VOZABA-682802 format. One line per field, with one value per residue (C-alpha): x, y, z. Coordinates in pm, 1 decimal, always signed. Layout:
<nodes>
x	X:...
y	Y:...
z	Z:...
</nodes>
This chain:
<nodes>
x	+0.0:+139.2:+151.1:-20.5:+219.4:-12.8:+0.6:+156.5:+468.6:+434.3:+523.5:+686.3:+586.4:+248.7:+139.4:-229.3:-349.5:-681.9:-684.4:-891.3:-677.5:-365.3:-269.5:-253.5:+121.1:+183.6:-8.4:+193.2:+519.4:+431.2:+323.0:+637.5:+853.4:+672.1:+720.7:+1092.4:+1117.6:+923.8:+1149.8:+1457.9:+1309.0:+1214.6:+1565.0:+1713.2:+1481.3:+1555.7:+1928.0:+1882.1:+1671.1:+1919.1:+2203.5:+2003.9:+1917.6:+2278.2:+2381.4:+2206.9:+2376.8:+2716.7:+2969.5:+2988.0:+2615.6:+2650.5:+2735.5:+3085.0:+2952.4:+2772.6:+2978.1:+2910.0:+2806.2:+3052.6:+3059.9:+3253.3:+3584.2:+3899.8:+4031.5:+3723.0:+3872.9:+4180.7:+3960.4:+3757.0:+4071.1:+4207.6:+3875.8:+3870.3:+4239.1:+4183.8:+3876.0:+4061.3:+4359.3:+4134.8:+3952.6:+4282.4:+4401.5:+4077.7:+4130.2:+4479.4:+4374.1:+4081.1:+4320.3:+4544.5:+4430.8:+4753.5:+4556.8:+4376.2:+4637.0:+4625.3:+4249.1:+4260.1:+4562.6:+4382.4:+4068.9:+4274.5:+4498.3:+4454.2:+4311.7:+3996.2:+4034.1:+3819.5:+3880.0:+3992.6:+3651.8:+3463.3:+3667.7:+3650.8:+3289.4:+3097.4:+3267.1:+3430.2:+3125.6:+2921.8:+3137.3:+3018.5:+2653.9:+2654.6:+2840.5:+2575.5:+2285.2:+2407.4:+2579.4:+2277.4:+2121.7:+2458.4:+2525.6:+2194.3:+2199.3:+2554.1:+2435.8:+2097.0:+2241.9:+2545.2:+2824.7:+2895.8:+2635.8:+2759.4:+3119.2:+3007.7:+2827.0:+3145.6:+3347.7:+3090.9:+3117.8:+3497.1:+3459.5:+3212.3:+3453.4:+3738.6:+3517.4:+3395.2:+3748.1:+3874.7:+3590.7:+3401.9:+3466.9:+3157.9:+3089.5:+2788.8:+2996.8:+3257.4:+2983.4:+2855.0:+3212.2:+3213.8:+2873.2:+3009.2:+3311.9:+3076.6:+2927.0:+3270.6:+3348.4:+3021.0:+3075.9:+3407.5:+3212.2:+3125.3:+3488.7:+3582.6:+3283.3:+3288.2:+3605.6:+3456.7:+3183.3:+3445.4:+3613.4:+3539.3:+3563.8:+3902.4:+4052.5:+3903.4:+4215.2:+4439.7:+4221.7:+4152.0:+4525.1:+4547.1:+4269.9:+4400.0:+4752.8:+4633.6:+4444.8:+4739.5:+4976.0:+4737.2:+4717.7:+5094.8:+5169.6:+4912.6:+5059.8:+5416.9:+5315.2:+5126.5:+5418.9:+5660.7:+5433.6:+5403.1:+5761.1:+5959.5:+5722.6:+5601.2:+5250.9:+4956.1:+4668.4:+4440.0:+4673.2:+4688.9:+4307.6:+4302.1:+4546.8:+4336.4:+4026.1:+4195.5:+4283.1:+3933.5:+3777.4:+3987.2:+3868.9:+3508.8:+3581.4:+3731.7:+3427.9:+3198.4:+3416.5:+3404.1:+3243.0:+2892.0:+2866.4:+2581.5:+2524.6:+2583.1:+2571.9:+2215.7:+1949.8:+2050.2:+2072.8:+1725.1:+1793.4:+2118.6:+1951.3:+1674.6:+1924.7:+2117.2:+1799.3:+1713.6:+2054.2:+2037.8:+1695.1:+1815.0:+2123.5:+2000.6:+1658.5:+1677.8:+1517.6:+1285.4:+1138.6:+1074.6:+857.9:+595.3:+563.6:+299.3:+266.6:+538.8:+787.5:+857.9:+674.6:+632.8:+931.6:+872.2:+724.4:+962.2:+847.5:+848.5:+1148.6:+929.4:+700.8:+664.8:+797.6:+1115.1:+1162.9:+1121.1:+1365.8:+1620.1:+1975.9:+1940.5:+1644.8:+1824.5:+2121.9:+1903.3:+1761.1:+2108.5:+2222.2:+2020.3:+2271.0:+2583.0:+2612.3:+2622.0:+2967.8:+3235.3:+3503.9:+3262.0:+3111.5:+3451.2:+3591.4:+3263.4:+3264.2:+3626.0:+3527.3:+3244.6:+3415.8:+3778.4:+3688.1:+3481.1:+3779.3:+4014.2:+3813.4:+3748.3:+4126.0:+4173.9:+3906.8:+4062.0:+4435.1:+4508.2:+4323.2:+4540.8:+4859.0:+4763.4:+4691.4:+5027.6:+5225.8:+5055.4:+5269.8:+5295.6:+5430.6:+5317.6:+5666.3:+5656.7:+5344.9:+5435.7:+5090.9:+5150.6:+5475.5:+5318.5:+5023.3:+5262.4:+5468.7:+5160.6:+5010.7:+5332.7:+5356.4:+4994.6:+5062.9:+5366.5:+5179.9:+4884.6:+5122.9:+5300.2:+4968.5:+4931.1:+5226.6:+5111.0:+5054.7:+4882.1:+4570.8:+4332.7:+4045.2:+4262.9:+4470.5:+4247.0:+4125.6:+4479.6:+4620.4:+4338.0:+4383.0:+4757.9:+4720.7:+4436.9:+4647.4:+4931.0:+4687.9:+4555.0:+4909.1:+4972.0:+4651.1:+4755.1:+5087.9:+4922.6:+4678.2:+4940.9:+5252.4:+5352.1:+5602.0:+5467.3:+5711.2:+5585.3:+5235.5:+5349.0:+5519.7:+5234.0:+4978.5:+5172.4:+5210.0:+4842.7:+4737.7:+4989.8:+4851.9:+4497.9:+4596.0:+4772.6:+4444.6:+4227.2:+4331.3:+4309.3:+3954.4:+3861.9:+3996.4:+3827.8:+3491.8:+3501.0:+3656.1:+3327.9:+3085.4:+2976.9:+3086.5:+2728.1:+2686.3:+3036.6:+2955.3:+2635.3:+2811.9:+3076.8:+2803.6:+2614.9:+2935.1:+3028.4:+2679.9:+2684.0:+3028.6:+2900.9:+2607.1:+2838.7:+3080.5:+2795.7:+2672.0:+3019.8:+3068.2:+2733.0:+2815.0:+3185.7:+3258.1:+2942.0:+2857.7:+2519.6:+2691.8:+2990.3:+3196.4:+3524.1:+3860.0:+4072.2:+4315.5:+4029.2:+3876.6:+4195.9:+4198.3:+3843.1:+3954.8:+4232.7:+3981.0:+3764.7:+4051.2:+4159.5:+3809.5:+3817.7:+4159.7:+4025.6:+3730.9:+3949.6:+4204.8:+3936.7:+3781.9:+4127.8:+4196.7:+3864.4:+3916.5:+4271.1:+4166.4:+3874.8:+4095.1:+4363.3:+4103.8:+3932.5:+4268.5:+4377.3:+4041.7:+4071.1:+3782.4:+3816.0:+3846.8:+3746.2:+4025.8:+4199.4:+4561.7:+4785.1:+4673.8:+4799.4:+4597.1:+4521.2:+4278.1:+3911.3:+3811.9:+3601.9:+3481.2:+3359.4:+3217.1:+3038.7:+2780.1:+2784.4:+2429.6:+2268.8:+2135.9:+1778.2:+1831.5:+1880.9:+2188.8:+2348.0:+2559.5:+2755.6
y	+0.0:+340.4:+636.0:+944.3:+1221.4:+1482.5:+1331.8:+1564.1:+1444.6:+1306.9:+1551.6:+1406.9:+1398.6:+1549.0:+1316.4:+1364.6:+1129.3:+1285.6:+1235.2:+931.6:+872.7:+801.6:+437.3:+190.4:+145.6:+516.7:+511.1:+219.0:+383.4:+710.4:+539.6:+327.9:+635.5:+816.6:+520.8:+510.6:+883.0:+851.2:+565.2:+779.8:+1063.1:+816.1:+671.7:+1020.7:+1104.4:+774.7:+842.0:+1190.9:+1057.0:+778.6:+1029.0:+1255.3:+957.7:+849.6:+1189.1:+1104.1:+767.5:+751.9:+487.2:+371.8:+288.6:+47.2:-318.8:-386.4:-598.6:-296.9:-49.8:+311.0:+422.7:+417.8:+799.2:+796.5:+980.7:+767.8:+948.9:+867.5:+543.5:+730.9:+994.2:+725.4:+556.3:+887.2:+958.5:+638.4:+674.1:+1023.4:+907.8:+615.0:+837.7:+1092.4:+822.2:+670.4:+1015.9:+1055.1:+713.2:+817.8:+1155.6:+1031.2:+796.2:+1085.3:+1113.0:+1137.3:+1151.4:+819.3:+588.7:+816.3:+836.7:+607.4:+782.0:+1110.0:+993.7:+867.6:+1174.8:+1472.0:+1665.2:+1449.2:+1283.6:+973.8:+667.3:+326.2:+178.9:+449.3:+397.2:+16.5:-35.7:+276.0:+446.4:+174.9:-64.2:+201.0:+139.7:-221.0:-124.8:+159.0:-51.8:-324.1:-78.8:+113.7:-168.2:-305.4:+33.6:+165.0:-151.7:-122.0:+256.4:+242.4:+53.7:+223.6:+577.3:+485.6:+526.7:+899.3:+1009.4:+740.8:+857.3:+1211.4:+1076.2:+896.3:+1216.3:+1409.5:+1142.6:+1178.7:+1553.6:+1491.6:+1249.8:+1496.0:+1790.8:+1595.1:+1487.8:+1844.6:+2027.0:+1763.5:+1665.8:+1483.3:+1110.1:+1150.5:+1340.5:+1064.3:+805.2:+1004.3:+1009.0:+626.8:+624.4:+829.2:+602.3:+308.4:+491.1:+539.4:+169.3:+66.7:+313.0:+155.7:-71.4:+234.6:+310.5:-50.5:-88.8:+256.8:+202.8:-95.8:+125.6:+333.1:+62.8:-246.9:-595.4:-677.0:-390.9:-492.8:-661.9:-370.4:-95.5:-303.8:-318.6:+57.5:+134.3:-107.2:+28.9:+387.7:+305.0:+115.5:+397.1:+644.2:+444.3:+395.6:+762.8:+875.1:+653.9:+764.1:+1131.0:+1101.9:+933.6:+1199.5:+1480.7:+1324.2:+1207.2:+1471.9:+1766.7:+1721.3:+1827.3:+1786.3:+1549.7:+1849.2:+1987.2:+1642.9:+1634.8:+1977.3:+1861.4:+1549.8:+1768.1:+1969.5:+1658.4:+1505.7:+1841.4:+1838.9:+1480.2:+1602.6:+1859.5:+1588.6:+1362.5:+1628.1:+1641.1:+1267.3:+1167.4:+1027.5:+667.6:+588.0:+233.4:+0.8:-369.7:-436.6:-164.6:+24.9:-269.3:-220.0:+143.4:+50.6:-232.8:+1.5:+250.8:-28.6:-157.4:+189.9:+226.6:-117.5:-37.6:+296.1:+151.0:-189.4:-109.2:-102.4:+140.1:-125.0:-190.2:+180.6:+181.6:-20.5:+239.9:+512.1:+829.8:+1019.6:+750.6:+673.5:+403.3:+377.1:+232.3:-103.2:-54.4:-113.3:-236.1:+42.7:+34.7:+8.6:-265.3:-593.5:-796.7:-590.7:-610.0:-988.5:-1023.8:-780.4:-884.8:-829.5:-1068.6:-1332.2:-1299.4:-1354.3:-1669.6:-1796.6:-1750.5:-2058.9:-2277.6:-2124.8:-2364.0:-2661.2:-2562.6:-2685.5:-2431.4:-2140.5:-2259.1:-2296.2:-1958.4:-1778.7:-1925.3:-1816.9:-1467.7:-1451.9:-1598.5:-1490.7:-1138.7:-1105.8:-1184.8:-976.0:-656.1:-706.4:-720.9:-407.6:-216.5:-285.7:-320.6:+45.1:+23.1:-275.5:-88.4:+199.7:-46.8:-222.3:+99.6:+418.5:+684.1:+1008.2:+1200.0:+1207.5:+1134.5:+788.4:+677.7:+473.2:+378.5:+544.5:+360.3:+26.5:+87.4:+180.9:-135.9:-359.4:-204.8:-261.6:-619.5:-682.3:-555.5:-785.2:-1094.4:-1018.1:-994.1:-1317.4:-1503.9:-1463.4:-1696.1:-1982.5:-2289.6:-2582.9:-2796.2:-2570.6:-2821.0:-3053.9:-2824.9:-2519.9:-2635.8:-2718.3:-2381.3:-2194.5:-2404.3:-2337.2:-1961.8:-1940.3:-2131.2:-1881.7:-1595.3:-1758.9:-1785.9:-1418.2:-1321.0:-1524.0:-1344.1:-1001.0:-1079.4:-1194.9:-985.4:-663.6:-568.6:-310.1:-411.3:-770.0:-630.2:-423.4:-716.6:-958.1:-712.0:-658.5:-1034.0:-1091.9:-843.7:-988.1:-1342.3:-1221.3:-1018.5:-1327.0:-1519.7:-1234.4:-1252.3:-1632.8:-1609.5:-1351.4:-1573.0:-1889.1:-1715.5:-1506.4:-1750.5:-1929.6:-1637.5:-1343.6:-1008.2:-922.6:-1244.5:-1208.6:-862.1:-991.6:-1289.1:-1062.2:-828.1:-1110.9:-1248.4:-905.7:-853.0:-1189.4:-1108.5:-773.4:-936.7:-1183.4:-905.4:-701.0:-994.1:-1058.7:-688.2:-666.8:-964.5:-911.4:-539.2:-336.0:-175.8:-348.5:-687.4:-833.3:-513.9:-705.3:-532.2:-536.0:-807.8:-1046.5:-964.1:-1064.7:-1395.4:-1454.2:-1372.1:-1628.7:-1900.2:-1792.4:-1840.9:-2162.9:-2305.4:-2207.3:-2373.1:-2698.3:-2698.5:-2622.6:-2891.2:-3155.8:-3070.0:-3078.8:-3425.0:-3553.3:-3406.6:-3545.1:-3886.9:-3909.4:-3804.9:-4069.0:-4336.0:-4271.9:-4261.6:-4597.1:-4748.7:-4631.1:-4386.4:-4079.6:-3756.1:-3411.5:-3236.1:-2997.4:-3001.7:-2743.4:-2396.6:-2052.0:-1743.7:-1552.6:-1294.9:-1382.2:-1491.5:-1203.3:-1310.0:-1664.6:-1586.5:-1270.4:-1475.6:-1783.1:-1925.1:-1933.5:-2257.6:-2139.6:-2121.3:-1745.8:-1562.3:-1261.0:-1036.8:-736.0
z	+0.0:-102.4:+134.5:-20.1:-103.4:+46.8:+389.0:+646.3:+825.2:+1175.9:+1446.2:+1753.9:+2030.8:+1910.5:+1629.0:+1535.0:+1260.7:+1162.9:+785.3:+686.5:+378.4:+591.4:+575.5:+866.9:+811.6:+860.7:+1188.6:+1320.4:+1213.2:+1386.8:+1709.1:+1717.5:+1662.2:+1941.9:+2178.3:+2105.6:+2168.7:+2495.1:+2596.9:+2536.8:+2745.8:+3017.9:+3022.9:+3050.9:+3340.8:+3511.4:+3485.5:+3634.3:+3922.5:+3987.3:+4004.6:+4237.8:+4461.8:+4476.3:+4609.1:+4936.4:+4969.9:+5132.7:+5035.1:+5397.0:+5387.8:+5098.4:+5113.5:+4992.9:+4706.6:+4550.5:+4348.8:+4270.5:+3920.1:+3635.2:+3625.8:+3955.0:+3908.8:+3921.0:+4226.8:+4440.6:+4569.0:+4686.3:+4851.7:+5028.1:+5156.2:+5277.9:+5453.6:+5660.4:+5740.7:+5878.0:+6070.4:+6227.4:+6308.0:+6478.1:+6675.5:+6792.5:+6897.4:+7091.6:+7253.6:+7358.7:+7497.5:+7707.0:+7887.7:+7993.6:+8355.0:+8557.7:+8881.2:+8826.5:+8990.0:+9294.9:+9355.5:+9659.4:+9819.6:+9751.3:+9932.9:+10229.0:+10244.7:+10472.6:+10176.3:+10165.5:+10506.0:+10450.2:+10664.2:+10539.0:+10624.5:+10434.1:+10118.9:+10140.8:+10248.3:+10138.1:+9842.1:+9628.3:+9623.6:+9439.1:+9131.7:+9098.5:+9149.0:+8896.1:+8641.5:+8661.5:+8639.2:+8334.0:+8141.5:+7951.7:+7863.9:+7748.7:+7547.2:+7360.8:+7324.3:+7191.3:+6884.0:+6852.8:+6871.9:+6658.7:+6912.7:+6911.4:+7172.6:+7411.7:+7365.9:+7447.4:+7755.6:+7857.6:+7821.5:+8026.0:+8296.0:+8296.9:+8348.1:+8631.5:+8801.9:+8814.9:+8904.8:+9207.5:+9298.9:+9264.2:+9439.1:+9637.1:+9996.6:+10125.1:+10125.7:+9894.1:+9638.8:+9633.2:+9586.7:+9289.4:+9161.0:+9164.7:+8993.1:+8702.9:+8695.3:+8637.0:+8337.7:+8183.5:+8226.9:+8062.2:+7776.6:+7678.5:+7444.1:+7234.1:+7158.8:+7082.3:+6845.7:+6690.1:+6490.9:+6302.6:+6157.6:+5976.9:+5768.0:+5561.6:+5720.3:+5568.2:+5773.0:+6109.3:+6246.7:+6154.9:+6299.8:+6612.4:+6679.1:+6623.6:+6871.7:+7136.2:+7102.7:+7137.3:+7457.4:+7608.0:+7517.3:+7678.2:+8002.5:+8009.7:+7938.8:+8194.2:+8467.5:+8395.4:+8384.9:+8712.4:+8885.7:+8761.3:+8876.3:+9221.8:+9278.5:+9089.8:+9066.2:+9426.4:+9321.0:+9553.7:+9481.9:+9423.3:+9155.8:+8996.2:+8985.9:+8819.4:+8551.3:+8489.4:+8463.1:+8190.5:+7990.4:+8010.1:+7916.9:+7601.4:+7543.7:+7567.7:+7297.8:+7076.7:+7123.6:+6976.3:+6663.7:+6591.9:+6258.3:+6282.9:+6153.4:+5914.5:+6038.5:+6332.1:+6408.3:+6525.9:+6512.0:+6196.4:+5957.9:+5809.1:+5721.1:+5554.0:+5359.3:+5241.0:+5106.0:+4937.9:+4768.6:+4641.7:+4481.6:+4321.3:+4175.5:+4036.7:+3871.6:+3753.1:+3604.0:+3222.4:+2979.5:+2832.3:+3177.1:+3211.7:+2894.8:+3080.5:+3356.4:+3386.9:+3184.6:+3367.1:+3277.1:+3641.1:+3831.6:+4199.4:+4382.0:+4543.6:+4884.4:+5170.1:+5506.3:+5764.1:+5988.4:+6291.0:+6155.9:+6337.3:+6044.4:+6013.0:+6391.4:+6395.3:+6106.7:+6249.0:+6313.1:+6686.7:+6720.6:+6512.1:+6745.8:+7051.1:+6892.6:+6815.4:+7176.3:+7270.2:+7086.8:+7242.2:+7541.7:+7302.1:+7173.7:+7420.7:+7334.4:+7335.1:+7663.2:+7834.0:+7736.4:+7807.4:+8158.8:+8198.5:+8087.8:+8341.8:+8650.1:+8604.1:+8494.0:+8810.1:+9031.0:+8818.6:+8850.9:+9221.4:+9270.8:+9059.3:+9251.9:+9592.6:+9516.6:+9586.3:+9917.3:+10009.0:+9918.8:+10143.1:+10424.0:+10381.4:+10345.5:+10457.0:+10288.8:+10478.7:+10179.8:+9817.5:+9690.0:+9852.6:+9661.8:+9352.9:+9226.5:+8890.7:+8828.3:+8919.1:+8687.0:+8406.4:+8453.6:+8481.3:+8166.9:+7974.7:+8102.9:+8004.2:+7652.2:+7623.7:+7745.5:+7516.2:+7223.0:+7322.4:+7340.6:+6965.7:+6907.4:+7129.9:+6912.0:+7082.5:+7037.8:+7223.1:+7213.8:+7421.1:+7641.7:+7704.1:+8046.7:+8157.3:+8044.5:+8217.0:+8531.5:+8552.4:+8494.9:+8748.3:+9002.9:+8958.1:+9008.2:+9325.0:+9462.4:+9390.0:+9570.2:+9874.0:+9870.7:+9846.2:+10123.9:+10374.5:+10308.8:+10480.5:+10210.4:+9968.2:+9693.3:+9708.1:+9661.6:+9363.9:+9188.8:+9263.6:+9129.7:+8805.1:+8748.5:+8830.3:+8560.4:+8314.8:+8351.7:+8293.8:+7986.3:+7849.0:+7836.0:+7707.2:+7336.2:+7349.6:+7483.4:+7220.3:+6943.1:+7072.7:+7109.4:+6792.4:+6545.1:+6470.5:+6503.6:+6294.7:+6429.6:+6533.9:+6730.8:+6871.5:+7006.3:+7164.6:+7327.3:+7477.5:+7598.3:+7768.7:+7924.8:+8057.7:+8200.2:+8380.1:+8516.7:+8640.2:+8818.5:+8994.4:+9086.6:+9232.7:+9442.2:+9584.4:+9654.8:+9831.2:+10054.8:+10119.9:+10093.7:+10138.2:+10470.6:+10466.8:+10419.1:+10601.8:+10553.9:+10572.6:+10582.1:+10268.4:+10384.1:+10455.8:+10118.9:+9939.4:+10126.6:+10003.4:+9648.7:+9694.5:+9787.0:+9492.2:+9245.4:+9420.1:+9369.5:+9001.8:+8970.2:+9111.9:+8870.9:+8567.8:+8653.5:+8710.4:+8373.5:+8212.1:+8354.8:+8222.0:+7872.5:+7845.0:+7978.5:+7736.4:+7445.0:+7503.2:+7584.5:+7251.7:+7076.4:+7219.9:+7125.6:+6766.5:+6798.5:+6578.2:+6767.3:+6651.5:+6837.4:+6605.0:+6512.8:+6678.5:+6582.1:+6661.7:+6721.8:+6405.8:+6285.1:+6275.5:+5927.1:+5813.2:+5473.3:+5549.5:+5887.8:+5785.0:+5595.7:+5816.1:+5836.9:+6176.2:+6314.2:+6262.1:+5887.3:+5856.1:+5744.3:+5899.8:+5685.7:+5799.4
</nodes>
C-alpha cells in the first residue's frame, strides 16, 4: 500500500493522525517512533533521578559488594581511603587523649589523704562498692543505646562522665559526692564498648584486624603515658593530689571537645541494619533497572518504587539482626570451646576486677605513705600495663591444640593468680604487693586474646559482640553480688586483707574446677585414641585474625543468614 504524497509528516511527540486517507502502516510507524522517543526521554529522566538519589547515599552505607556508578571519578577510591584513614587516626588520637588522667592511679591515696580525710573503712565499704553497682545498672542500657544511637552520643556521655569524676574529685569533699564520683566512673566503664565498636563502623571488614590493633595500642599507650606522667608529677614535681586532679580535669575536658568532633557513623551492628539495607535496595533499583522496563511504567515515565516495610514494623523487627542474634544464643552452650571460654570470661573477669578495685586500698593499708613522693601507684600501673601488653602480644604466638589443652592452660594460669593473691593478702612488704599485682594483671591479659579468638573464630561479628556483651553482664552481676556480701557496709563489711583472702579461695576453687575438667578431657581423648575412635580435636593452631569473609555470611542454626 502506497503512502499518499499529500500526507503531512508526523510531528513528535504530538502526532495527530486525523486524515482518513492516511494508511494503517503510517499510523503504526508514527506510534512506534513516538514510543521510542518517549522511551529515550524516560531513560534520561531515570538516569537523572538515579544520580540525584545516589547523592544522598554515602559509600559507607553500601554493602561492599555494591559499586558506585561508572561515572565515579577515578580518584574517588583514593579519597575514600584517605577519609577512613583520617577518621581512624582521629579516633585513635581521641582514645589516647581520654586515657590521659595522671591523677587516676592516685584516687585512693587522695581519698585517704589529709586533703579528703576519709577513713579506710569508708573507702573500702561505702565508696568503692558504688562502682560495681553503677556498672551493673548502666551496662545493659549503654550496650543497647551504643548501637541504637550509633556510638557517638555514648562517647560524648562517657566524656561528660569523665569531666564529672574529676570535678567531684577536685571540688568535692563529702561522702555523697565521692559516691557520685564512683557512679560516674561506672558509666565510663560501661561506655568503653562504644569506643571498641565505633572504629569498626568506619572501615570495611578486611581492615578490622588492623584498625583493632590501632585502637587497642592507642588506649594502652594512653594508660601507660598517663601513669608515667602522674608518677613523675608526684615524685619529681612534688605536686599535691588536688593539683593532679586539676590537671586530669583539663585533659578530660579536652577529650570532651574531641568527642563532639568525631564523625557520625551511618550504620551500626544491630538496630541500623534495616535502614542501611533500604538505602542499598534503592541504589540497586536505580542503577540496575533497564530502559525497556521503564517503557511499561505510567505516563510520567517513572513508576512507583517497590514498597519497603516500615522500619518500625513488626515484620522488620522480627527479622532484624538483633532478634536473630538472641535466637542464636540458645545454641551457644552446646559448643564446648565457646562454653569454656565464656565461663572463663564470666568468673575470672569477676575476680580480676574485684582485685583491681581494691588493690590500691590494700597498698595503702600495707604501706601508709605520709608523703606524696613515697606513693608509687603510677609507676606500678605503668609497669603492669606494659607487662599486660607484652603478654597479650606473646599469646598470639602460642601454638597448641586448644580443644585438648584449654582447660589445663586456664587451670595453671588461674592457680598462679591464686598464689599471687595469697601473697598479696598476707605480706607486709609493699614491693611484694606491687610485683604480685603486676604479674596478676599480666597473667589475665595473656588469656584475654586467646579467649577472644576462641569465642570469635566461629561467630559473625554481630553475634560475637552480643556474646561478649552477655558475658560481661553476667560477670558484672556476679561481681555485684560478691561486693554486696563481702565489701558493702550493709553486708559483712570485711577489711581489705580479709577480702583478698576470700579472692584467693575464689581463684583456688576455680583452679580446682578447671584442673578436674582438664583431667577428664585429656583422659577421654587418650582413651578414645587408644580405642581407635576418631576424635574431633583440632591439630595445633595458633591465634590468628578472625576470618572475616567466610564468617560474615555464616548461616545461623535457625536457617537465617546474617551479613555485615
